[in-house]
C-alpha positions in Angstrom: -95.1 19.1 -88.7 -93.2 16.4 -90.6 -91.7 13.2 -89.5 -89.1 13.5 -86.7 -85.6 14.4 -87.8 -83.3 12.9 -85.1 -79.7 12.0 -85.0 -80.3 8.9 -82.9 -82.3 5.7 -83.5 -84.6 5.9 -80.5 -87.0 3.1 -81.6 -85.0 0.1 -80.3 -84.8 1.8 -76.9 -88.5 2.5 -77.0 -89.1 -1.2 -77.5 -86.9 -2.0 -74.5 -88.9 0.4 -72.4 -92.1 -1.4 -73.5 -90.8 -4.9 -73.0 -90.3 -5.7 -76.7 -93.4 -4.0 -78.0 -92.7 -3.1 -81.6 -95.7 -0.7 -81.9 -94.7 2.9 -81.6 -97.0 5.6 -80.3 -98.9 7.8 -82.8 -98.5 11.5 -81.8 -95.4 13.6 -81.4 -91.7 12.9 -80.7 -90.6 15.3 -78.0 -86.9 16.1 -77.4 -85.0 18.0 -74.8 -81.5 18.5 -73.5 -81.8 16.7 -70.1 -80.3 19.5 -68.1 -82.9 22.0 -69.4 -86.1 20.1 -68.5 -87.8 22.5 -66.1 -87.6 21.4 -62.5 -90.8 20.1 -61.0 -93.0 21.9 -58.5 -92.2 21.2 -54.9 -94.2 18.5 -53.3 -95.6 18.2 -49.8 -93.5 16.3 -47.2 -95.6 13.1 -47.5 -94.3 12.5 -51.1 -91.1 10.8 -52.1 -89.4 10.0 -55.3 -87.4 6.8 -55.7 -85.1 5.6 -58.5 -84.2 2.0 -59.2 -81.7 0.9 -61.8 -83.0 -2.3 -63.5 -81.4 -4.5 -66.1 -82.9 -3.0 -69.2 -83.9 0.5 -67.9 -84.2 2.7 -64.8 -87.5 3.3 -63.0 -88.5 6.5 -61.2 -91.5 6.2 -58.9 -93.5 8.9 -57.0 -95.0 7.8 -53.7 -97.2 9.3 -51.1 -96.9 7.8 -47.6 -95.0 4.9 -49.2 -97.8 4.1 -51.6 -96.8 4.3 -55.3 -98.7 6.8 -57.4 -96.9 7.3 -60.7 -94.0 5.6 -62.4 -91.8 6.3 -65.4 -88.9 4.6 -67.2 -85.8 5.8 -68.9 -83.4 3.8 -71.0 -79.9 4.9 -72.2 -78.2 4.8 -75.6 -74.9 6.2 -76.7 -75.2 9.9 -75.8 -79.0 9.9 -75.6 -81.9 8.5 -73.6 -85.6 7.7 -74.2 -88.3 8.1 -71.6 -91.6 6.3 -71.6 -94.9 7.9 -70.5 -95.5 8.5 -66.8 -98.2 6.1 -65.9 -100.4 5.7 -62.8 -99.6 2.8 -60.6 -103.2 1.9 -59.6 -105.3 3.1 -62.5 -106.8 6.5 -62.8 -104.9 9.5 -64.1 -101.6 11.0 -63.1 -101.9 14.6 -61.7 -100.0 17.1 -63.8 -97.6 18.1 -61.0 -96.9 14.4 -60.4 -96.1 13.9 -64.0 -93.8 16.9 -63.9 -91.9 15.5 -60.9 -91.4 12.1 -62.5 -90.4 13.6 -65.9 -87.9 16.0 -64.2 -86.3 13.1 -62.3 -86.1 10.9 -65.5 -84.4 13.8 -67.3 -82.0 14.1 -64.3 -81.2 10.4 -64.6 -80.4 10.9 -68.3 -78.2 13.9 -67.5 -76.3 11.9 -64.9 -75.8 9.1 -67.3 -74.2 11.5 -69.9 -77.1 11.9 -72.3 -76.9 14.9 -74.6 -80.6 14.6 -75.6 -83.7 12.8 -74.3 -86.5 11.6 -76.5 -90.1 11.1 -75.5 -92.7 9.7 -77.9 -96.0 10.9 -76.6 -99.6 11.1 -77.8 -100.7 14.4 -79.2 -102.6 15.3 -76.1 -99.4 15.2 -74.0 -97.3 17.4 -76.2 -98.4 20.7 -74.8 -97.8 19.5 -71.2 -94.2 18.4 -72.2 -93.6 21.8 -73.9 -94.5 23.6 -70.7 -91.8 21.5 -69.0 -89.0 22.5 -71.4 -89.4 19.9 -74.2 -89.5 20.7 -77.9 -91.5 19.0 -80.7 -89.2 17.1 -83.0 -91.9 15.9 -85.4 -95.0 13.9 -85.8 -95.2 10.1 -85.3 -97.5 8.6 -87.8 -98.9 5.0 -87.8 
C-alpha cells in the first residue's frame, strides 16, 4: 500500500489532538464516512459513555460505575474530522468492545458536526480492528 491519498490535510488536526506533537504515527491511515462506522456492541447497564466538548477537541469517555476506563478524542476540520487512538485511562489495555464503543461515539460526534469523512492514523496492529468496525485503509504512514 502506498502513501495515503486524501483530500484533506489531516496532520494539523492530528497535532491538535496530541497537544502540539508534530510526530505522526507510523502505520496506516484509516478513513470512514462517519455515518457508516459500525455501531458498537451493547454494554451492560453499569457502563456509561460521556462526551465533553473542549476548546481544541471533543472527548468521549467510557466509564464503569463512574470510573473512567477508556478515552478518545476527535477534532473537526472543514468537512472532515480526525480521531486519536482510544487509550486506557489507568494504564493497561483497552478491551476490544470498549474500543469499539468509543470509536463509534467519536464517529457519531463527527457525523453530528457535519464531517463527510473521518481519518484515524493508527499503528499497523490496530488497522484490522478498525476495518472490522467499518473503516478503510487509505494508505501507509511511513516515518
